[in-house]
C-alpha positions as CSV (number, residue, x, y, z in Angstrom):
1,M,39.3,4.7,-1.6
2,K,35.7,5.5,-0.8
3,S,36.4,9.3,-1.1
4,L,38.2,8.6,-4.4
5,A,35.2,6.8,-5.8
6,V,33.0,9.8,-4.8
7,V,35.3,12.2,-6.6
8,C,35.3,9.9,-9.6
9,A,31.6,10.0,-10.4
10,W,31.1,13.5,-9.0
11,G,33.6,14.9,-11.6
12,L,31.6,13.7,-14.6
13,L,28.1,14.4,-13.1
14,S,28.6,17.7,-11.4
15,V,31.2,19.4,-13.6
16,F,30.4,18.4,-17.1
17,A,26.8,17.1,-17.2
18,S,23.9,19.2,-18.5
19,A,21.4,16.4,-17.9
20,A,21.3,12.6,-17.3
21,G,19.1,10.2,-19.3
22,L,17.8,7.1,-17.5
23,D,16.2,3.8,-18.5
24,I,15.6,0.7,-16.5
25,E,14.8,-2.9,-17.4
26,F,12.9,-5.1,-14.9
27,T,12.3,-8.8,-14.2
28,G,8.5,-8.0,-14.5
29,L,6.2,-5.1,-14.8
30,R,2.9,-5.8,-13.2
31,S,1.6,-8.6,-11.0
32,N,-1.3,-10.6,-12.6
33,L,-3.8,-9.1,-10.3
34,S,-7.5,-9.5,-11.1
35,G,-10.7,-7.7,-10.3
36,P,-10.4,-4.4,-8.3
37,Q,-6.7,-4.8,-7.9
38,Q,-6.1,-4.3,-11.6
39,I,-5.1,-0.7,-12.6
40,S,-7.8,1.1,-14.7
41,L,-8.8,4.4,-16.0
42,F,-11.1,4.8,-13.0
43,D,-8.2,4.9,-10.6
44,L,-7.2,8.1,-8.9
45,P,-3.4,8.7,-8.8
46,S,-3.3,7.5,-5.2
47,E,-5.2,4.3,-6.0
48,W,-3.0,3.7,-9.1
49,Y,0.1,4.1,-6.8
50,L,-1.1,1.6,-4.2
51,K,-1.8,-1.0,-6.8
52,T,1.5,-0.5,-8.7
53,R,3.4,-0.5,-5.4
54,Q,2.8,-4.2,-5.0
55,S,4.3,-5.0,-8.3
56,V,7.4,-2.9,-7.7
57,Q,8.0,-4.8,-4.4
58,Q,7.6,-8.1,-6.2
59,F,10.0,-7.5,-9.1
60,T,13.6,-6.2,-9.3
61,I,15.9,-4.3,-11.5
62,C,18.1,-6.2,-13.9
63,Q,19.7,-3.4,-15.9
64,I,20.1,0.4,-15.7
65,G,21.2,2.5,-18.5
66,L,22.6,6.0,-17.8
67,S,23.6,8.6,-20.4
68,V,25.3,11.8,-19.3
69,F,25.0,14.7,-21.8
70,S,27.4,17.6,-21.7
71,S,27.6,20.7,-23.9
72,I,30.9,21.1,-25.8
73,E,32.8,24.2,-24.8
74,G,33.3,26.6,-27.7
75,E,30.9,24.9,-30.0
76,S,27.3,26.1,-30.4
77,N,24.5,23.7,-29.7
78,K,26.7,20.6,-29.7
79,Y,26.6,17.9,-27.1
80,V,28.6,14.8,-26.3
81,A,27.1,11.8,-24.6
82,H,28.7,9.3,-22.3
83,S,26.6,6.2,-21.7
84,C,26.8,3.0,-19.7
85,N,24.8,-0.1,-19.1
86,F,24.8,-1.5,-15.5
87,F,23.7,-5.1,-14.8
88,L,22.5,-5.2,-11.2
89,F,21.7,-8.0,-8.7
90,P,20.5,-7.5,-5.1
91,T,23.1,-7.7,-2.4
92,T,23.2,-11.0,-0.6
93,F,25.3,-11.0,2.6
94,G,24.5,-12.1,6.1
95,V,20.9,-11.7,6.9
96,L,20.3,-9.7,3.7
97,D,18.7,-12.0,1.2
98,S,16.1,-10.4,-1.1
99,E,13.3,-12.3,-2.9
100,F,12.0,-11.3,-6.3
101,S,9.9,-12.8,-9.1
102,F,10.3,-13.2,-12.9
103,Q,7.4,-12.5,-15.2
104,A,7.4,-14.9,-18.2
105,S,6.3,-12.2,-20.7
106,S,9.1,-9.8,-19.5
107,V,11.7,-12.5,-19.9
108,Q,10.6,-13.3,-23.4
109,F,10.5,-9.6,-24.3
110,L,14.1,-9.0,-23.1
111,N,15.3,-12.3,-24.8
112,Q,13.8,-11.0,-28.0
113,Y,16.2,-8.0,-27.8
114,G,19.3,-10.1,-26.8
115,F,19.4,-9.4,-23.1
116,D,22.3,-11.2,-21.4
117,Y,20.9,-12.9,-18.3
118,N,24.3,-14.4,-17.4
119,K,25.6,-10.9,-16.8
120,F,22.6,-10.1,-14.6
121,L,22.5,-13.3,-12.6
122,K,26.2,-14.1,-12.3
123,N,28.0,-10.8,-12.4
124,G,25.4,-8.2,-11.5
125,I,26.5,-5.2,-9.4
126,P,25.1,-5.4,-5.9
127,Y,22.8,-2.7,-4.5
128,M,20.7,-1.9,-1.5
129,N,18.4,0.8,-0.1
130,E,19.0,2.9,3.0
131,E,17.2,0.7,5.4
132,Q,19.1,-2.4,4.2
133,E,22.3,-0.5,4.5
134,K,21.7,0.5,8.1
135,K,20.9,-3.1,9.0
136,I,23.9,-4.6,7.3
137,K,26.2,-1.8,8.6
138,H,25.1,-2.5,12.1
139,N,25.6,-6.2,11.8
140,I,29.0,-6.0,10.1
141,L,30.5,-3.4,12.5
142,T,29.2,-5.0,15.6
143,G,30.0,-8.6,14.5
144,N,26.4,-9.5,15.0
145,W,25.8,-11.3,11.7
146,K,25.1,-14.8,10.5
147,V,25.9,-16.8,7.3
148,R,22.4,-17.2,5.7
149,S,23.0,-19.6,2.8
150,S,22.9,-23.3,3.8
151,L,25.5,-24.0,1.1
152,D,27.8,-21.3,2.6
153,K,27.3,-22.8,6.1
154,E,28.3,-26.2,4.9
155,Q,31.4,-24.9,3.1
156,I,32.4,-22.7,6.0
157,K,32.1,-25.8,8.3
158,V,34.4,-27.8,6.0
159,V,36.9,-24.9,5.9
160,I,36.9,-24.6,9.7
161,D,37.5,-28.3,10.1
162,E,40.3,-28.2,7.6
163,V,42.0,-25.3,9.3
164,T,41.6,-26.8,12.7
165,R,43.3,-30.1,11.6
166,W,46.1,-28.1,10.1
167,L,46.6,-26.0,13.2
168,D,47.2,-29.1,15.3
169,L,50.3,-29.9,13.3
170,A,51.4,-26.4,12.3
171,E,54.2,-24.4,13.9
172,E,54.0,-20.6,14.6
173,G,54.7,-18.8,11.3
174,D,53.4,-21.6,9.1
175,W,50.7,-20.8,6.6
176,M,48.2,-22.5,4.4
177,T,46.0,-21.4,1.5
178,L,42.3,-21.9,1.0
179,P,42.0,-21.7,-2.8
180,G,38.9,-20.8,-4.9
181,I,37.3,-18.5,-2.3
182,A,36.4,-14.9,-3.4
183,G,33.8,-12.2,-3.1
184,F,31.6,-11.8,-0.1
185,Q,32.3,-15.5,0.8
186,A,36.0,-14.7,1.3
187,F,35.1,-12.1,3.9
188,E,32.6,-14.3,5.6
189,I,35.2,-17.1,6.0
190,Q,37.8,-14.7,7.3
191,L,35.3,-13.2,9.8
192,V,34.4,-16.7,11.0
193,L,38.0,-18.0,11.2
194,R,39.3,-15.0,13.1
195,K,36.4,-15.1,15.6
196,A,36.6,-18.9,16.2
197,L,40.4,-19.3,16.3
198,P,42.5,-16.9,18.4
199,D,45.9,-18.1,17.2
200,I,45.5,-17.4,13.4
201,W,45.6,-14.5,11.1
202,T,44.0,-14.3,7.6
203,A,44.6,-12.4,4.4
204,L,43.1,-12.4,1.0
205,R,45.6,-13.0,-1.9
206,D,45.3,-13.7,-5.6
207,Q,45.5,-17.5,-4.9
208,G,42.8,-17.4,-2.2
209,V,42.5,-16.9,1.5
210,V,45.8,-17.3,3.3
211,V,45.7,-18.6,7.0
212,K,48.8,-18.1,9.1
213,K,49.5,-19.4,12.6
214,V,50.5,-16.6,15.0
215,S,51.1,-16.1,18.7
216,T,48.5,-14.4,20.9
217,Q,50.7,-11.3,21.2
218,H,51.3,-11.1,17.4
219,R,47.5,-11.5,16.8
220,W,46.9,-8.5,19.2
221,Y,49.5,-6.5,17.3
222,L,48.0,-7.3,13.9
223,E,44.5,-6.4,15.1
224,N,45.6,-3.0,16.3
225,T,48.2,-2.0,13.8
226,S,47.7,-3.8,10.5
227,C,46.3,-2.0,7.6
228,D,44.4,-5.3,7.0
229,R,42.9,-5.3,10.5
230,E,39.3,-6.3,10.9
231,S,37.8,-2.8,11.3
232,C,39.4,-1.7,8.0
233,W,38.0,-4.4,5.8
234,K,34.6,-4.4,7.5
235,E,34.3,-0.9,5.9
236,K,35.4,-2.4,2.6
237,I,32.7,-5.1,2.9
238,L,30.1,-2.4,3.4
239,L,31.3,-0.3,0.5
240,S,31.3,-3.4,-1.8
241,A,27.9,-4.5,-0.6
242,R,26.5,-1.0,-1.3
243,G,27.6,-1.4,-4.9
244,F,25.5,0.7,-7.3
245,S,23.8,2.5,-4.4
246,V,27.0,4.6,-4.1
247,F,26.5,5.8,-7.6
248,F,22.8,6.4,-7.1
249,Q,23.6,8.7,-4.1
250,M,26.1,10.6,-6.4
251,L,23.4,11.0,-9.0
252,V,21.1,12.5,-6.3
253,K,23.8,14.9,-5.0
254,A,24.6,16.1,-8.6
255,R,21.1,17.7,-8.8
256,K,21.1,17.4,-12.6
257,P,17.8,17.2,-14.6
258,L,16.8,13.5,-14.9
259,V,15.3,12.6,-18.2
260,G,13.3,9.4,-19.1
261,H,10.6,8.1,-21.3
262,N,7.4,6.9,-19.6
263,M,9.5,7.0,-16.4
264,M,7.0,6.5,-13.7
265,M,7.9,2.8,-13.1
266,D,11.6,3.8,-13.2
267,L,11.0,6.3,-10.4
268,L,9.1,3.8,-8.3
269,H,11.9,1.3,-8.6
270,L,14.6,3.9,-7.8
271,H,12.8,4.8,-4.6
272,E,12.2,1.2,-3.6
273,K,15.6,-0.3,-4.5
274,F,18.0,2.5,-3.7
275,F,16.3,5.0,-1.3
276,R,13.7,3.5,1.0
277,P,10.8,1.0,0.7
278,L,7.9,2.7,-1.0
279,P,5.6,4.3,1.6
280,E,1.9,3.7,1.8
281,S,1.2,7.4,1.3
282,Y,1.1,8.5,-2.3
283,D,1.9,12.1,-1.2
284,E,4.9,11.0,0.7
285,F,6.2,9.2,-2.3
286,K,5.8,12.3,-4.5
287,L,7.6,14.5,-1.9
288,N,10.5,12.0,-1.6
289,I,11.0,11.8,-5.4
290,H,10.9,15.6,-5.7
291,N,13.5,15.9,-3.0
292,L,15.8,13.3,-4.7
293,F,15.3,14.7,-8.2
294,P,14.1,18.3,-8.3
295,V,14.0,18.4,-12.1
296,L,12.3,15.5,-13.9
297,I,11.5,15.6,-17.6
298,D,9.4,12.8,-19.2
299,T,9.9,12.8,-22.9
300,K,6.6,10.9,-23.3
301,N,4.7,13.7,-21.7
302,V,6.5,16.3,-23.9
303,T,6.1,14.5,-27.2
304,K,2.4,13.8,-26.7
305,D,1.4,17.4,-26.9
306,I,3.7,18.5,-29.7
307,W,2.7,15.4,-31.8
308,K,-0.9,16.5,-31.7
309,E,-0.1,20.1,-32.5
310,L,2.1,19.4,-35.5
311,N,0.1,16.3,-36.7
312,F,3.2,14.1,-36.7
313,P,2.8,10.3,-37.6
314,K,1.5,8.1,-34.9
315,V,4.3,6.4,-32.9
316,S,4.2,3.6,-30.3
317,N,7.7,3.7,-28.7
318,L,10.8,5.8,-28.1
319,S,12.7,4.6,-31.2
320,E,9.8,5.6,-33.5
321,V,9.7,9.0,-31.9
322,Y,13.4,9.4,-32.5
323,E,13.0,8.3,-36.2
324,V,10.2,10.9,-36.8
325,L,12.3,13.7,-35.3
326,N,15.1,12.7,-37.7
327,S,12.8,12.6,-40.7
328,D,11.7,15.3,-43.2
329,V,8.4,15.8,-41.3
330,N,10.3,17.7,-38.6
331,P,10.7,21.3,-39.8
332,T,13.8,21.7,-37.6
333,K,15.6,18.5,-38.7
334,N,18.6,20.3,-40.2
335,S,18.9,23.1,-37.6
336,G,18.6,21.1,-34.3
337,P,21.2,20.2,-31.8
338,V,24.1,18.0,-32.8
339,I,24.7,15.1,-30.4
340,I,27.8,12.9,-30.8
341,H,29.1,9.8,-29.1
342,A,32.2,10.2,-26.8
343,S,35.3,8.2,-27.5
344,R,35.0,4.5,-26.6
345,C,31.2,5.0,-26.6
346,E,30.4,4.2,-30.2
347,K,28.4,1.0,-29.8
348,Y,25.1,2.7,-30.9
349,V,26.5,4.8,-33.7
350,E,25.7,2.4,-36.5
351,T,23.5,-0.2,-34.8
352,K,20.2,0.1,-33.0
353,Y,19.7,-1.8,-29.7
354,P,16.1,-1.2,-28.7
355,H,15.2,-1.9,-25.1
356,E,18.8,-2.1,-24.1
357,A,18.7,0.2,-21.1
358,A,21.7,2.4,-22.2
359,Y,20.4,2.7,-25.7
360,D,16.9,3.8,-24.6
361,A,18.4,6.2,-22.0
362,F,20.5,7.9,-24.7
363,L,17.5,8.3,-27.0
364,C,15.6,10.2,-24.3
365,G,18.0,13.0,-24.7
366,S,20.7,12.2,-31.0
367,G,23.5,12.3,-33.1
368,E,26.3,10.6,-34.9
369,G,30.1,10.6,-34.8
370,R,32.2,10.5,-31.7
371,R,34.3,12.9,-29.7
372,P,36.4,12.9,-26.5
373,L,35.3,14.7,-23.4
374,P,35.3,18.5,-23.5
375,R,38.1,20.6,-22.1
376,R,41.1,19.0,-23.6
377,G,43.8,18.1,-21.1
378,T,41.5,17.7,-18.1
379,R,41.1,14.3,-16.4
380,V,37.8,13.2,-15.1
381,I,37.4,10.0,-13.1
382,F,34.2,8.0,-13.4
383,A,33.8,5.3,-10.8
384,I,32.1,2.0,-11.6
385,I,31.5,-0.3,-8.6
386,P,31.6,-3.9,-9.8
387,P,30.8,-7.0,-7.6
388,L,34.2,-6.8,-6.0
389,S,36.5,-9.3,-4.5
390,L,36.3,-8.0,-1.0
391,A,40.1,-7.8,-0.4
392,T,40.5,-5.0,-2.9
393,P,38.9,-1.6,-3.3
394,P,36.6,-0.6,-6.2
395,A,38.3,0.2,-9.4
396,P,37.9,3.7,-10.9
397,I,37.9,4.1,-14.7
398,Y,39.9,7.1,-15.8
399,F,38.7,9.1,-18.7
400,Q,41.5,11.3,-20.1
401,V,39.9,14.3,-21.7
402,G,41.2,14.7,-25.3
403,G,42.4,11.1,-25.3
404,P,41.1,7.5,-25.2
405,L,39.9,5.6,-22.2
406,E,42.7,4.8,-19.8
407,I,42.7,1.9,-17.3
408,K,45.4,2.2,-14.8
409,P,47.6,-0.9,-14.7
410,E,47.2,-1.3,-11.0
411,F,43.5,-1.8,-11.5
412,A,43.9,-4.4,-14.2
413,Y,42.1,-7.1,-12.2
414,H,39.2,-4.7,-11.6
415,S,39.0,-3.6,-15.2
416,K,38.3,-7.3,-16.0
417,A,35.5,-7.3,-13.4
418,V,34.1,-4.2,-14.9
419,G,34.1,-5.8,-18.3
420,C,31.8,-8.6,-17.1
421,A,29.7,-6.9,-14.5
422,L,29.2,-3.5,-16.0
423,V,29.2,-4.3,-19.7
424,S,30.3,-1.7,-22.2
425,V,31.0,2.0,-21.8
426,S,28.6,2.9,-24.6
427,L,26.0,5.5,-25.4
428,L,22.5,5.4,-24.1
429,A,20.5,6.0,-27.2
430,S,17.2,7.8,-26.9
431,S,15.6,9.9,-24.2
432,L,18.1,12.8,-24.2
433,P,18.4,13.1,-28.0
434,V,14.6,13.1,-28.2
435,L,14.5,15.7,-25.4
436,L,17.0,18.1,-27.1
437,K,15.3,17.7,-30.5
438,V,11.8,18.3,-29.1
439,A,13.1,21.3,-27.1
440,H,14.5,22.7,-30.3
441,L,11.2,22.2,-32.0
442,L,9.4,24.0,-29.2
443,L,11.9,26.8,-29.4
444,W,11.2,27.1,-33.1
445,K,7.4,27.2,-32.4
446,V,7.8,29.9,-29.8
447,H,9.9,32.1,-32.1
448,S,8.2,31.3,-35.4
449,A,7.7,35.0,-36.2
450,I,11.1,36.2,-35.1
451,P,14.7,34.8,-35.5
452,I,15.5,32.0,-33.1
453,P,18.1,33.0,-30.5
454,E,21.3,31.0,-30.4
455,P,20.2,27.7,-28.8
456,S,21.6,26.6,-25.4
457,F,20.7,24.1,-22.8
458,P,19.3,26.8,-20.4
459,L,17.2,28.1,-23.2
460,Y,15.9,24.6,-23.9
461,L,15.0,24.2,-20.2
462,D,13.0,27.5,-20.4
463,V,10.8,26.2,-23.2
464,L,10.4,22.9,-21.4
465,A,9.4,24.6,-18.2
466,P,5.6,23.7,-18.6
467,Y,6.6,20.0,-18.8
468,V,9.1,19.9,-15.9
469,N,8.1,17.4,-13.1
470,Q,5.1,16.2,-15.2
471,V,5.5,12.4,-15.5
472,N,3.2,10.4,-17.8
473,L,0.8,7.9,-16.1
474,I,-0.4,4.8,-18.0
475,R,-4.0,3.7,-17.4
476,A,-5.2,6.0,-14.7
477,G,-7.9,8.6,-14.1
478,V,-5.4,11.4,-14.9
479,P,-2.8,11.4,-17.7
480,K,0.1,12.6,-15.7
481,I,1.5,13.2,-12.2
482,N,2.8,16.5,-11.0
483,F,5.8,15.9,-8.6
484,A,6.1,19.6,-7.8
485,G,2.6,20.1,-6.4
486,P,-1.1,19.0,-6.6
487,D,-2.0,16.8,-9.5
488,F,-4.0,18.4,-12.4
489,P,-7.7,17.5,-12.8
490,S,-8.6,14.8,-15.2
491,I,-8.9,15.7,-18.9
492,R,-10.1,12.2,-19.9
493,P,-13.3,11.8,-21.9
494,P,-16.5,11.7,-19.8
495,I,-17.6,8.4,-18.1
496,L,-20.4,6.5,-19.9
497,I,-23.1,4.5,-18.2
498,L,-24.4,1.3,-19.8
499,T,-27.8,0.0,-18.8
500,V,-28.4,-3.7,-19.8
501,R,-31.8,-5.1,-20.6
502,R,-32.9,-8.7,-21.2
503,W,-29.3,-10.0,-20.5
504,P,-29.4,-11.7,-17.1
505,G,-26.2,-12.4,-15.3
506,V,-24.0,-10.3,-17.6
507,S,-20.4,-9.9,-16.3
508,E,-17.8,-7.1,-16.8
509,Q,-15.8,-9.4,-19.1
510,Q,-18.8,-10.0,-21.3
511,V,-19.4,-6.3,-21.5
512,Y,-15.8,-5.7,-22.4
513,R,-15.9,-8.3,-25.2
514,E,-19.1,-6.7,-26.6
515,F,-17.2,-3.4,-27.3
516,Q,-13.6,-4.6,-27.9
517,N,-14.0,-4.7,-31.7
518,L,-15.2,-1.2,-31.8
519,C,-13.0,0.4,-29.2
520,K,-11.3,-0.4,-25.9
521,F,-13.1,0.5,-22.6
522,D,-12.4,-0.1,-19.0
523,V,-15.5,-1.6,-17.4
524,R,-16.7,-1.3,-13.8
525,R,-20.0,-2.7,-12.5
526,L,-22.2,0.0,-10.9
527,T,-25.4,-2.1,-10.2
528,R,-26.7,-5.5,-11.2
529,S,-27.7,-4.1,-14.6
530,Q,-25.6,-1.0,-15.0
531,F,-21.9,-0.6,-15.9
532,L,-19.5,2.3,-16.1
533,L,-17.4,2.6,-19.3
534,M,-14.2,4.6,-19.5
535,T,-11.8,5.3,-22.3
536,N,-8.9,7.7,-22.9
537,K,-9.9,8.7,-26.4
538,F,-12.7,11.2,-27.1
539,K,-13.3,9.7,-30.5
540,D,-14.1,6.3,-28.9
541,T,-16.7,8.0,-26.7
542,R,-18.4,9.7,-29.7
543,S,-18.3,6.5,-31.7
544,I,-19.9,4.2,-29.2
545,L,-22.6,6.8,-28.3
546,K,-23.5,7.0,-32.0
547,E,-23.3,3.2,-32.7
548,Y,-25.5,2.2,-29.8
549,K,-27.9,5.1,-29.9
550,C,-31.0,2.9,-30.6
551,H,-29.7,-0.5,-29.5
552,P,-32.6,-2.7,-28.1
553,T,-30.8,-4.2,-25.1
554,L,-27.7,-1.9,-24.5
555,Q,-28.6,1.7,-23.6
556,I,-25.6,4.0,-23.3
557,S,-25.6,7.6,-22.1
558,L,-23.3,10.1,-20.3
559,Y,-22.9,9.3,-16.6
560,R,-24.2,12.0,-14.3
561,Y,-23.3,11.5,-10.6
562,W,-26.5,13.1,-9.1
563,R,-28.7,11.1,-11.5
564,H,-27.0,7.7,-11.7
565,S,-25.1,7.2,-8.4
566,P,-26.6,4.3,-6.4
567,N,-25.7,6.2,-3.2
568,I,-27.6,9.3,-4.3
569,N,-30.5,7.3,-5.6
570,C,-30.7,5.4,-2.2
571,L,-30.6,8.7,-0.3
572,L,-33.3,10.2,-2.5
573,R,-35.5,7.1,-1.9
574,V,-35.0,7.3,1.8
575,C,-35.8,11.0,1.8
576,G,-38.9,10.3,-0.3
577,I,-40.1,7.7,2.1
578,V,-39.5,9.8,5.2
579,T,-41.2,12.8,3.5
580,T,-44.2,10.7,2.5
581,W,-44.7,9.2,6.0
582,A,-44.3,12.6,7.5
583,F,-46.9,14.0,5.2
584,I,-49.3,11.2,6.0
585,A,-48.7,11.7,9.7
586,F,-49.4,15.4,9.3
587,L,-52.7,14.7,7.5
588,L,-53.8,12.1,10.0
589,G,-53.0,14.5,12.8
590,R,-55.1,17.2,11.3
591,A,-58.1,14.8,10.8
592,G,-58.2,13.8,14.5
593,P,-60.6,15.4,17.1
């Protein structure tokens, strides 16, 4: 069944996909760190990474949206999108018990957009990273594991007592049912019972865990010949515990372009939650991400440049970018790519769902209408791994190309689980439509003097080449990170230095408040009476230099390292003192007899 699941997702990703759009929602964004631990425009990329790494380790993923875009065979510049939302919850089994925090502002933000916390907390698909997988695999396969939850321990104790009392009166061949036990707990109870009681055998049925009294010889026979022997369903436990991590590994193996909007936090969480804990080395993190996803495209980075060149209206989020590209200000509005929703994926055709992960993932890559998968008559299987009852394998969802979604009858129970844990099979709405429309706009710019060649996804990738693996960075010394090599030098406005006179005991917060009505600056103390000011807008730098040119107490000028650095000034003073004393000694030596 594991190989079937691999074939399922691999078919959609590797055969049909041109690119995959991704968006992630979190339980929090940044820890409320103060002072030097806050991110700022003064941070080098490595400093920004180390500060943000703490927040990524503190919060968790609550929803992932994935949108797979495929070109339609035989139709020019048309794409069909297949999108899904996945509610996730960390795996809890044996010694594996993750801790994470909620940030009140993030909870309020997601509530505002109708996020379903019940699906996240009660039915979230489990996941783990490679280190956690190695640990749980070793513990499961060797039998060296413990029930961690005190509630589970108490329930298992009650179950063992109940089975033991029944065994005293039961005859060989008799059986009893332990109702209401499912999920990982059902496997835990079976493992405990089989280990503690040598004259019983267990099985998981629809009505619960069935316990049967057997002879020692029959027990040996079942352990070595039964398809439900312990070694078999230990593998099922591991597969179910891995959950969404199975799909993540398929996404990595597919080697398709990964598209997102402001996707730096997404990449940090993907590394931490599904690959390995984030390393302390910033360079190691970059190398790992590049090996996992060789082609990254951040639509925030792409749109920033083209917005300036074409003087498009100011936008603040992905939905607004999408609206501008679909408006009359876009000269390629009527000639761009056509993106349509696949059958059974029409949730976002008429209604907007901002900040639902699948909707935002779709927007990254836009269109209307709906259409079945390409290549009529071909069947592609797309596996979704829900939080399974451990007695049964994961349920694949079959997409019949040229027809509607088909759920096999034998997987009816699992299709129900998918309905609550996975949510709808619906289109992700932003990154990929935005990417394709912006790529078409770039193609139009490049060929403005000559006819545009027939658009295709490889041609779009060619014009997007300068932006590949360039991921936007929020509030740092550089505007973006280059995952394919060294980071580019800063193109931020120059640093300003503020010298304060007749304002004793002034703090960084007071300096910030002094300028906040005029423009936003990051403030860092240099000396007792000097502060560095940094902004990401050149117009703010020009404005404040002009406004405070003749201020009586606040003197602002461009920062020059060799002139203003305390270390350089200290070194110059020391050199001056040494030179002075050497000169005096020289003069006194000459004046002697």
